C-alpha positions, 0 to 999 in steps of 0.5 A, spaced: 499 432 433 501 425 430 508 424 430 511 421 423 516 416 422 520 414 416 517 408 412 524 406 409 524 402 402 529 400 397 528 400 390 525 394 386 532 394 382 536 393 388 538 386 387 535 383 393 536 389 397 544 389 397 548 395 396 543 400 396 540 406 399 533 406 402 529 412 402 523 415 406 518 419 401 512 419 406 516 425 410 516 429 403 510 432 404 510 435 411 518 436 411 520 438 404 525 433 405 526 425 403 531 422 408 536 417 405 540 412 408 545 406 407 541 400 407 547 396 410 548 401 416 540 403 418 543 406 424 548 410 421 547 417 418 541 420 414 541 425 409 535 429 408 535 431 401 530 437 399 524 434 395 525 438 389 532 436 388 530 428 390 525 429 384 530 432 379 535 426 381 529 421 380 527 424 373 535 424 371 535 417 373 529 415 369 532 419 363 538 416 363 542 422 365 547 418 369 548 412 365 555 410 363 557 411 356 
């Protein structure tokens, strides 16, 4: 069995990788989780968000659900 390691990336919208989060979607198919961490604290805690919940969040962002009024 091959071990999988997170392949972290930040959004292209994140002002040069500044105050942002990183995600590792490569683990979603095999773990049903999307690891999320603080880009400024890469050795800090990682939150595992269920794939369906993460997908719903991304869809909400794309739809403008979280835009300031």
